[in-house]
C-alpha positions in Angstrom: 133.5 77.8 113.7 130.8 76.8 111.2 129.8 78.6 108.0 127.9 81.9 108.4 124.1 81.6 108.2 121.7 83.3 105.9 118.9 85.6 107.0 116.4 82.8 106.2 118.4 80.3 108.3 118.6 82.8 111.2 114.9 83.5 111.1 114.2 79.8 111.2 116.4 79.5 114.3 114.7 82.5 115.9 111.3 81.0 115.2 112.2 77.7 116.9 111.7 79.4 120.2 108.0 79.8 121.2 108.9 82.9 123.1 110.6 84.6 120.1 107.6 83.6 117.9 105.2 85.2 120.5 107.3 88.3 120.7 107.2 88.6 116.9 111.0 89.0 116.5 112.1 89.2 112.9 115.4 89.7 111.1 115.7 93.0 109.2 119.3 92.9 108.1 122.5 90.9 108.4 126.0 92.2 108.0 129.5 90.8 108.7 129.6 92.8 112.0 126.2 92.0 113.3 122.4 91.7 112.9 119.4 93.9 113.0 116.1 92.6 114.4 112.7 94.2 115.0 110.0 93.5 117.5 106.4 94.9 117.5 105.2 96.3 120.8 101.7 95.1 121.7 99.3 96.1 124.5 99.9 92.9 126.4 103.6 93.8 126.8 102.8 96.9 128.8 104.4 97.2 132.2 102.3 99.9 133.6 98.8 100.5 132.2 98.8 104.2 133.2 101.9 104.9 131.2 101.4 102.3 128.4 105.2 101.7 128.3 106.8 98.4 127.4 107.7 96.3 130.4 111.5 96.2 130.8 111.7 92.4 130.7 110.5 92.4 127.1 113.3 94.9 126.2 115.8 92.5 127.9 114.4 89.6 125.8 114.9 91.6 122.6 118.5 92.6 123.6 119.4 89.0 124.6 118.0 87.7 121.3 119.7 90.3 119.1 123.1 89.8 120.8 122.9 86.0 120.7 121.9 85.9 117.1 124.7 88.3 116.2 127.1 85.5 117.3 125.0 82.6 116.0 124.9 84.3 112.5 128.7 84.2 112.4 129.3 80.8 114.0 126.3 78.7 113.3 126.6 77.4 116.8 124.3 77.9 119.8 125.2 80.2 122.7 124.3 80.4 126.4 124.0 83.8 128.0 126.6 84.3 130.7 126.0 88.0 131.4 123.4 90.5 130.2 123.3 94.2 130.8 120.4 96.5 129.8 120.5 100.4 129.9 117.2 102.1 129.6 117.6 105.6 128.0 114.0 106.7 127.2 110.5 105.3 127.4 109.4 103.6 124.2 106.6 105.3 122.4 106.6 103.6 119.0 104.8 100.3 118.3 108.0 98.9 116.7 111.5 98.5 118.2 114.7 97.9 116.2 117.7 96.2 117.8 121.1 96.4 116.0 123.6 94.1 117.6 127.3 93.8 116.8 129.9 91.3 117.8 132.8 92.7 119.7 134.8 89.5 119.9 134.3 85.7 119.4 136.8 83.6 121.2 137.2 79.8 121.5 134.7 79.7 124.4 133.3 83.2 125.0 131.7 85.8 122.7 131.1 89.5 123.6 128.4 91.7 122.0 126.7 95.1 122.2 123.4 96.4 121.0 121.4 99.6 120.4 117.6 99.6 120.5 115.9 102.4 118.7 112.4 103.3 117.5 111.8 103.4 113.7 112.8 107.1 113.6 116.2 106.3 115.1 115.5 107.5 118.7 117.6 105.5 121.1 115.5 103.9 123.8 117.9 101.3 125.2 121.3 99.7 124.8 123.0 96.7 126.2 125.8 94.3 126.3 125.9 90.5 126.5 128.5 87.8 127.0 127.9 84.3 125.8 129.4 80.8 126.1 129.7 79.1 122.7 127.8 75.7 122.6 127.7 73.3 119.7 124.4 73.5 117.9 122.3 70.3 118.3 118.6 71.0 117.3 117.1 68.2 119.3 119.5 67.8 122.2 118.0 67.1 125.6 119.7 67.4 128.9 120.6 63.9 130.2 119.2 63.1 133.6 122.1 62.3 135.9 119.8 60.4 138.2 120.4 62.7 141.2 117.4 64.6 142.6 117.2 67.5 144.9 115.3 66.9 148.1 
């Protein structure tokens, strides 16, 4: 396990992803037990134009990012999502969502997390759980082509 990361280092890692930059995910707080991120909700994230409610896929992105960075903040290593569960409790009404993720356990190969997503006033809109495989962090690693191709 590597040294714990600072808020600035975590934000730099979050911003390496074009998707996370587009989503506008930023770090609000970092504690020994987890991390708090925020994400603005924009009109182009709407799932149904009649209800103007956030598309559930964006909630899943926020939950996956918050949970993964709860682990990354403690280990400094990258992770790969093995399992992700999202529970929707209420429709989002606020233009800002706050995700507070905590680490349940970090093992040699697997890490388990949970998250609560609220609006700024604390109203719970979603929760989730995620399981990750720990992967050594290599900033510019590329998958090696094995030479085999699918038909």
